[in-house]
TIPA-970314 format. One record per residue (C-alpha): residue number from 1; residue in three letters; x, y negated, z negated. Coordinates in nm, 3 decimals. Example, Ala and Ser with C-alpha at 12.3 -4.5 7.8 and 13.67 -1.06 7.14 Angstrom:
REM residues 2
<node 1 "ALA" <1.230 0.450 -0.780>>,
<node 2 "SER" <1.367 0.106 -0.714>>,
***
This chain:
REM residues 288
<node 1 "MET" <7.606 -4.707 -12.619>>,
<node 2 "VAL" <7.874 -4.479 -12.757>>,
<node 3 "LYS" <7.929 -4.118 -12.656>>,
<node 4 "VAL" <7.960 -3.885 -12.954>>,
<node 5 "ALA" <8.087 -3.527 -12.934>>,
<node 6 "ILE" <7.978 -3.245 -13.161>>,
<node 7 "GLY" <8.266 -2.997 -13.179>>,
<node 8 "GLN" <8.182 -2.656 -13.316>>,
<node 9 "ILE" <8.454 -2.398 -13.374>>,
<node 10 "THR" <8.498 -2.051 -13.518>>,
<node 11 "PRO" <8.784 -2.098 -13.764>>,
<node 12 "LYS" <9.056 -1.840 -13.804>>,
<node 13 "THR" <9.082 -1.802 -14.179>>,
<node 14 "GLY" <9.392 -1.965 -14.321>>,
<node 15 "GLU" <9.551 -2.029 -13.981>>,
<node 16 "LYS" <9.584 -2.405 -13.975>>,
<node 17 "GLU" <9.798 -2.427 -13.660>>,
<node 18 "ILE" <9.548 -2.219 -13.461>>,
<node 19 "ASN" <9.255 -2.424 -13.588>>,
<node 20 "LEU" <9.433 -2.751 -13.516>>,
<node 21 "GLN" <9.499 -2.634 -13.161>>,
<node 22 "LYS" <9.130 -2.549 -13.121>>,
<node 23 "MET" <9.030 -2.894 -13.240>>,
<node 24 "LYS" <9.284 -3.056 -13.010>>,
<node 25 "GLU" <9.160 -2.864 -12.705>>,
<node 26 "LEU" <8.794 -2.943 -12.777>>,
<node 27 "SER" <8.882 -3.307 -12.849>>,
<node 28 "ILE" <9.048 -3.341 -12.511>>,
<node 29 "GLN" <8.742 -3.184 -12.346>>,
<node 30 "ALA" <8.525 -3.441 -12.524>>,
<node 31 "ILE" <8.757 -3.729 -12.436>>,
<node 32 "GLU" <8.746 -3.628 -12.069>>,
<node 33 "GLN" <8.367 -3.667 -12.091>>,
<node 34 "GLY" <8.400 -4.015 -12.240>>,
<node 35 "ALA" <8.346 -3.942 -12.611>>,
<node 36 "LYS" <8.460 -4.210 -12.856>>,
<node 37 "LEU" <8.364 -4.021 -13.175>>,
<node 38 "ILE" <8.436 -3.649 -13.214>>,
<node 39 "VAL" <8.314 -3.457 -13.519>>,
<node 40 "PHE" <8.419 -3.112 -13.639>>,
<node 41 "PRO" <8.267 -2.899 -13.916>>,
<node 42 "GLU" <8.334 -2.846 -14.282>>,
<node 43 "LEU" <8.670 -2.679 -14.361>>,
<node 44 "ALA" <8.742 -2.655 -13.988>>,
<node 45 "LEU" <9.113 -2.673 -14.066>>,
<node 46 "THR" <9.125 -2.354 -14.273>>,
<node 47 "GLY" <8.792 -2.176 -14.258>>,
<node 48 "TYR" <8.571 -2.117 -14.560>>,
<node 49 "ASN" <8.683 -1.770 -14.667>>,
<node 50 "CYS" <9.033 -1.849 -14.794>>,
<node 51 "GLY" <8.975 -1.753 -15.156>>,
<node 52 "ASP" <9.273 -1.833 -15.379>>,
<node 53 "ARG" <9.475 -1.924 -15.070>>,
<node 54 "PHE" <9.298 -2.261 -15.076>>,
<node 55 "PHE" <9.557 -2.366 -15.334>>,
<node 56 "GLU" <9.847 -2.305 -15.096>>,
<node 57 "LEU" <9.666 -2.424 -14.780>>,
<node 58 "ALA" <9.532 -2.754 -14.913>>,
<node 59 "GLU" <9.710 -3.073 -14.808>>,
<node 60 "SER" <9.720 -3.431 -14.916>>,
<node 61 "ILE" <9.517 -3.672 -14.705>>,
<node 62 "PRO" <9.691 -3.818 -14.521>>,
<node 63 "GLY" <9.934 -3.531 -14.473>>,
<node 64 "ASP" <10.071 -3.312 -14.196>>,
<node 65 "SER" <9.736 -3.211 -14.044>>,
<node 66 "THR" <9.598 -3.564 -14.077>>,
<node 67 "HIS" <9.901 -3.700 -13.894>>,
<node 68 "TYR" <9.860 -3.437 -13.620>>,
<node 69 "ILE" <9.499 -3.534 -13.548>>,
<node 70 "ALA" <9.568 -3.904 -13.601>>,
<node 71 "GLU" <9.830 -3.893 -13.325>>,
<node 72 "LEU" <9.562 -3.758 -13.093>>,
<node 73 "ALA" <9.318 -4.031 -13.198>>,
<node 74 "VAL" <9.576 -4.306 -13.146>>,
<node 75 "ARG" <9.688 -4.171 -12.809>>,
<node 76 "TYR" <9.334 -4.157 -12.670>>,
<node 77 "GLN" <9.182 -4.444 -12.872>>,
<node 78 "VAL" <8.904 -4.235 -13.028>>,
<node 79 "TYR" <8.766 -4.153 -13.372>>,
<node 80 "ILE" <8.780 -3.796 -13.509>>,
<node 81 "ILE" <8.624 -3.646 -13.824>>,
<node 82 "TRP" <8.696 -3.295 -13.953>>,
<node 83 "GLY" <8.673 -3.094 -14.274>>,
<node 84 "MET" <8.967 -2.963 -14.477>>,
<node 85 "PRO" <9.074 -2.872 -14.831>>,
<node 86 "GLU" <9.242 -3.175 -14.988>>,
<node 87 "LYS" <9.518 -3.143 -15.248>>,
<node 88 "SER" <9.516 -3.390 -15.535>>,
<node 89 "ILE" <9.735 -3.340 -15.842>>,
<node 90 "ASP" <9.859 -2.985 -15.900>>,
<node 91 "GLY" <9.570 -2.742 -15.929>>,
<node 92 "VAL" <9.301 -2.993 -15.826>>,
<node 93 "LEU" <9.142 -2.963 -15.482>>,
<node 94 "TYR" <8.858 -3.137 -15.300>>,
<node 95 "ASN" <8.642 -3.015 -15.013>>,
<node 96 "SER" <8.697 -3.320 -14.795>>,
<node 97 "ALA" <8.637 -3.480 -14.458>>,
<node 98 "ALA" <8.903 -3.702 -14.303>>,
<node 99 "LEU" <8.843 -3.982 -14.053>>,
<node 100 "VAL" <9.111 -4.108 -13.816>>,
<node 101 "GLY" <9.090 -4.358 -13.533>>,
<node 102 "PRO" <9.276 -4.571 -13.282>>,
<node 103 "GLN" <9.494 -4.723 -13.557>>,
<node 104 "GLY" <9.551 -4.394 -13.742>>,
<node 105 "TYR" <9.413 -4.274 -14.076>>,
<node 106 "ILE" <9.098 -4.454 -14.194>>,
<node 107 "GLY" <8.953 -4.273 -14.493>>,
<node 108 "THR" <8.826 -3.964 -14.673>>,
<node 109 "TRP" <8.491 -3.841 -14.802>>,
<node 110 "ARG" <8.502 -3.585 -15.083>>,
<node 111 "LYS" <8.209 -3.345 -15.108>>,
<node 112 "HIS" <7.990 -3.440 -15.403>>,
<node 113 "MET" <7.755 -3.146 -15.437>>,
<node 114 "LEU" <7.930 -2.812 -15.487>>,
<node 115 "PRO" <7.710 -2.505 -15.443>>,
<node 116 "GLY" <7.766 -2.203 -15.660>>,
<node 117 "HIS" <7.439 -2.022 -15.599>>,
<node 118 "ALA" <7.339 -1.716 -15.400>>,
<node 119 "THR" <7.112 -1.774 -15.102>>,
<node 120 "ASP" <7.146 -1.463 -14.888>>,
<node 121 "LEU" <6.969 -1.134 -14.932>>,
<node 122 "SER" <7.235 -0.880 -14.845>>,
<node 123 "GLY" <7.583 -0.984 -14.962>>,
<node 124 "PRO" <7.739 -1.147 -15.267>>,
<node 125 "GLY" <7.600 -1.477 -15.143>>,
<node 126 "ALA" <7.770 -1.713 -15.387>>,
<node 127 "PHE" <7.934 -2.013 -15.224>>,
<node 128 "PRO" <8.294 -2.056 -15.345>>,
<node 129 "ASP" <8.300 -2.434 -15.388>>,
<node 130 "ARG" <8.277 -2.451 -15.766>>,
<node 131 "ARG" <8.557 -2.197 -15.805>>,
<node 132 "PHE" <8.805 -2.402 -15.603>>,
<node 133 "PHE" <8.697 -2.764 -15.569>>,
<node 134 "LYS" <8.635 -3.069 -15.783>>,
<node 135 "ALA" <8.333 -3.282 -15.698>>,
<node 136 "GLY" <8.382 -3.618 -15.529>>,
<node 137 "GLU" <8.237 -3.928 -15.693>>,
<node 138 "ASN" <8.289 -4.226 -15.462>>,
<node 139 "LEU" <8.044 -4.333 -15.190>>,
<node 140 "PRO" <8.256 -4.496 -14.919>>,
<node 141 "ILE" <8.142 -4.604 -14.577>>,
<node 142 "PHE" <8.397 -4.672 -14.307>>,
<node 143 "GLN" <8.409 -4.976 -14.080>>,
<node 144 "THR" <8.501 -4.890 -13.721>>,
<node 145 "SER" <8.477 -5.058 -13.383>>,
<node 146 "ILE" <8.178 -4.835 -13.300>>,
<node 147 "GLY" <7.987 -4.909 -13.621>>,
<node 148 "LYS" <7.989 -4.831 -13.992>>,
<node 149 "ILE" <8.014 -4.456 -14.053>>,
<node 150 "GLY" <7.906 -4.257 -14.358>>,
<node 151 "ILE" <7.990 -3.891 -14.407>>,
<node 152 "LEU" <7.819 -3.605 -14.591>>,
<node 153 "ILE" <7.947 -3.248 -14.631>>,
<node 154 "CYS" <7.705 -2.954 -14.622>>,
<node 155 "TYR" <7.522 -2.937 -14.958>>,
<node 156 "ASP" <7.551 -3.317 -14.983>>,
<node 157 "ILE" <7.291 -3.332 -14.706>>,
<node 158 "PHE" <7.033 -3.172 -14.939>>,
<node 159 "TYR" <7.038 -3.481 -15.161>>,
<node 160 "PRO" <6.842 -3.777 -15.023>>,
<node 161 "GLU" <7.007 -4.002 -15.281>>,
<node 162 "LEU" <7.348 -3.970 -15.110>>,
<node 163 "ALA" <7.221 -4.046 -14.759>>,
<node 164 "ARG" <7.019 -4.337 -14.898>>,
<node 165 "ALA" <7.324 -4.478 -15.078>>,
<node 166 "LEU" <7.523 -4.474 -14.754>>,
<node 167 "THR" <7.235 -4.634 -14.565>>,
<node 168 "LEU" <7.185 -4.912 -14.819>>,
<node 169 "GLN" <7.555 -4.996 -14.795>>,
<node 170 "GLY" <7.501 -5.065 -14.426>>,
<node 171 "ALA" <7.599 -4.742 -14.253>>,
<node 172 "ASP" <7.498 -4.731 -13.887>>,
<node 173 "ILE" <7.566 -4.360 -13.842>>,
<node 174 "ILE" <7.571 -4.074 -14.091>>,
<node 175 "VAL" <7.785 -3.777 -13.992>>,
<node 176 "GLY" <7.699 -3.448 -14.163>>,
<node 177 "ILE" <7.944 -3.159 -14.136>>,
<node 178 "SER" <7.882 -2.809 -14.267>>,
<node 179 "GLY" <7.992 -2.449 -14.286>>,
<node 180 "SER" <7.639 -2.312 -14.301>>,
<node 181 "PRO" <7.582 -1.936 -14.265>>,
<node 182 "SER" <7.317 -1.809 -14.025>>,
<node 183 "PHE" <7.062 -1.735 -14.298>>,
<node 184 "GLU" <7.049 -2.108 -14.375>>,
<node 185 "LYS" <6.950 -2.222 -14.025>>,
<node 186 "ASP" <6.584 -2.272 -14.117>>,
<node 187 "ILE" <6.690 -2.474 -14.422>>,
<node 188 "PHE" <6.932 -2.711 -14.255>>,
<node 189 "GLU" <6.752 -2.797 -13.933>>,
<node 190 "PRO" <6.455 -2.972 -14.097>>,
<node 191 "ILE" <6.668 -3.139 -14.366>>,
<node 192 "VAL" <6.897 -3.302 -14.111>>,
<node 193 "LYS" <6.596 -3.445 -13.929>>,
<node 194 "VAL" <6.443 -3.572 -14.253>>,
<node 195 "ARG" <6.764 -3.754 -14.351>>,
<node 196 "ALA" <6.749 -3.944 -14.019>>,
<node 197 "MET" <6.376 -4.004 -14.062>>,
<node 198 "GLU" <6.369 -4.133 -14.419>>,
<node 199 "ASN" <6.658 -4.372 -14.356>>,
<node 200 "THR" <6.576 -4.471 -13.996>>,
<node 201 "ILE" <6.939 -4.406 -13.910>>,
<node 202 "TRP" <7.145 -4.212 -13.657>>,
<node 203 "PHE" <7.242 -3.868 -13.788>>,
<node 204 "VAL" <7.517 -3.662 -13.624>>,
<node 205 "TYR" <7.540 -3.302 -13.746>>,
<node 206 "THR" <7.797 -3.032 -13.673>>,
<node 207 "ASN" <7.835 -2.680 -13.810>>,
<node 208 "LEU" <8.078 -2.391 -13.789>>,
<node 209 "VAL" <7.985 -2.119 -13.539>>,
<node 210 "GLY" <8.056 -1.749 -13.487>>,
<node 211 "LYS" <8.197 -1.497 -13.737>>,
<node 212 "GLU" <8.463 -1.563 -13.997>>,
<node 213 "GLY" <8.521 -1.232 -14.167>>,
<node 214 "GLU" <8.179 -1.117 -14.288>>,
<node 215 "THR" <8.029 -1.465 -14.264>>,
<node 216 "GLU" <7.835 -1.560 -13.953>>,
<node 217 "TYR" <7.767 -1.928 -13.887>>,
<node 218 "TRP" <7.484 -2.058 -13.670>>,
<node 219 "GLY" <7.636 -2.362 -13.495>>,
<node 220 "GLY" <7.339 -2.566 -13.376>>,
<node 221 "GLY" <7.473 -2.917 -13.431>>,
<node 222 "CYS" <7.267 -3.210 -13.309>>,
<node 223 "ILE" <7.234 -3.585 -13.279>>,
<node 224 "ILE" <6.908 -3.736 -13.402>>,
<node 225 "GLY" <6.807 -4.096 -13.343>>,
<node 226 "PRO" <6.669 -4.336 -13.607>>,
<node 227 "GLY" <6.331 -4.359 -13.438>>,
<node 228 "GLU" <6.149 -4.481 -13.131>>,
<node 229 "LYS" <5.990 -4.826 -13.153>>,
<node 230 "GLU" <5.730 -4.753 -12.885>>,
<node 231 "LYS" <5.604 -4.444 -13.068>>,
<node 232 "LYS" <5.665 -4.585 -13.417>>,
<node 233 "ILE" <5.808 -4.247 -13.517>>,
<node 234 "PRO" <6.127 -4.233 -13.728>>,
<node 235 "GLY" <6.389 -3.961 -13.695>>,
<node 236 "SER" <6.373 -3.933 -13.318>>,
<node 237 "PRO" <6.462 -3.859 -13.048>>,
<node 238 "LEU" <6.664 -3.539 -13.056>>,
<node 239 "VAL" <6.941 -3.668 -12.831>>,
<node 240 "CYS" <7.130 -3.340 -12.790>>,
<node 241 "LYS" <7.147 -2.994 -12.942>>,
<node 242 "ALA" <7.451 -2.767 -12.958>>,
<node 243 "PRO" <7.403 -2.394 -12.891>>,
<node 244 "TYR" <7.370 -2.144 -13.173>>,
<node 245 "LYS" <7.659 -1.938 -13.039>>,
<node 246 "GLY" <8.000 -2.017 -12.898>>,
<node 247 "GLU" <8.274 -2.273 -12.948>>,
<node 248 "CYS" <8.206 -2.586 -12.747>>,
<node 249 "VAL" <8.158 -2.960 -12.742>>,
<node 250 "THR" <7.813 -3.113 -12.699>>,
<node 251 "ILE" <7.786 -3.479 -12.599>>,
<node 252 "GLY" <7.518 -3.732 -12.680>>,
<node 253 "GLU" <7.488 -4.110 -12.664>>,
<node 254 "VAL" <7.432 -4.327 -12.970>>,
<node 255 "ASP" <7.307 -4.686 -12.964>>,
<node 256 "ILE" <7.329 -4.831 -13.315>>,
<node 257 "SER" <7.102 -5.123 -13.221>>,
<node 258 "LYS" <6.814 -4.872 -13.230>>,
<node 259 "ASN" <6.834 -4.878 -13.612>>,
<node 260 "GLN" <6.719 -5.239 -13.627>>,
<node 261 "GLU" <6.460 -5.183 -13.353>>,
<node 262 "ILE" <6.265 -4.914 -13.542>>,
<node 263 "ARG" <6.292 -5.052 -13.896>>,
<node 264 "PRO" <6.038 -5.335 -13.860>>,
<node 265 "PHE" <5.783 -5.085 -13.728>>,
<node 266 "PHE" <5.853 -4.813 -13.987>>,
<node 267 "PRO" <5.979 -5.017 -14.283>>,
<node 268 "ILE" <6.090 -4.743 -14.521>>,
<node 269 "LEU" <6.391 -4.939 -14.642>>,
<node 270 "ARG" <6.195 -5.261 -14.687>>,
<node 271 "ASP" <5.942 -5.085 -14.907>>,
<node 272 "LEU" <6.197 -4.944 -15.151>>,
<node 273 "THR" <6.195 -5.098 -15.498>>,
<node 274 "THR" <6.470 -5.120 -15.757>>,
<node 275 "LYS" <6.212 -5.016 -16.015>>,
<node 276 "MET" <6.172 -4.684 -15.839>>,
<node 277 "TYR" <6.540 -4.605 -15.891>>,
<node 278 "GLU" <6.540 -4.730 -16.249>>,
<node 279 "GLN" <6.247 -4.501 -16.328>>,
<node 280 "LEU" <6.418 -4.209 -16.155>>,
<node 281 "ALA" <6.733 -4.267 -16.360>>,
<node 282 "GLU" <6.532 -4.288 -16.680>>,
<node 283 "ILE" <6.343 -3.966 -16.603>>,
<node 284 "HIS" <6.665 -3.789 -16.511>>,
<node 285 "CYS" <6.829 -3.891 -16.837>>,
<node 286 "LYS" <6.547 -3.722 -17.027>>,
<node 287 "LEU" <6.595 -3.384 -16.861>>,
<node 288 "THR" <6.675 -3.112 -17.112>>,
***
């Protein structure tokens, strides 16, 4: 069993030092409760509402902020995941998640799916990702002493293909991080559960919370198990649930052996066929 901490923060827009201090303080709280994996939301380093300042705030990974959090991970022998804008070559940014651990920097996931649509009913509603970020393309999973970890960022979670690709590569845990506004709560909560259910895998979810400018986030992170053998129900149990308001850490226990326990009794992965994916690719190529 491994204790996992969901850290939800209200970012101060563009204030990296303040946000790093928040993550440090919450990490120490989690460590004091025995957590070995601590996860923070999308763009926790800078906030989401930076506009053109993303170009001056973004950093290489690894870079200064990565080193800061990596020092914490090395000192306390834990793993930490958080979201931040990543600088590539001049003028090219990614919406990324970094993973550090007891030996330092481990790896980076770059957000694949970049929303540019309006989903609210009252404000401008268009997510800024496509204005500022390039889409990621690689599908890494990360080997750690607590299991193989896959990462998804916000809109990535909407795409079952990405979670399935991580699962089929052997991920034991999928970590989803988001900066989801309050009007999306009823969208995200069922999707997170379904990703755990359809892959019979542990899913750890964390979200920004509170108000950043005019944007209000709903928090509500959770840890969902791969399924319960006795009930033969995938995507359960709900191990813990973070509150909808307030910065905090929420702790739950993960046992990756539960993945192999449920899969013989709900054999979703066994029943997949290569033909299914070949047909999907063929149909997709014909879209006009």
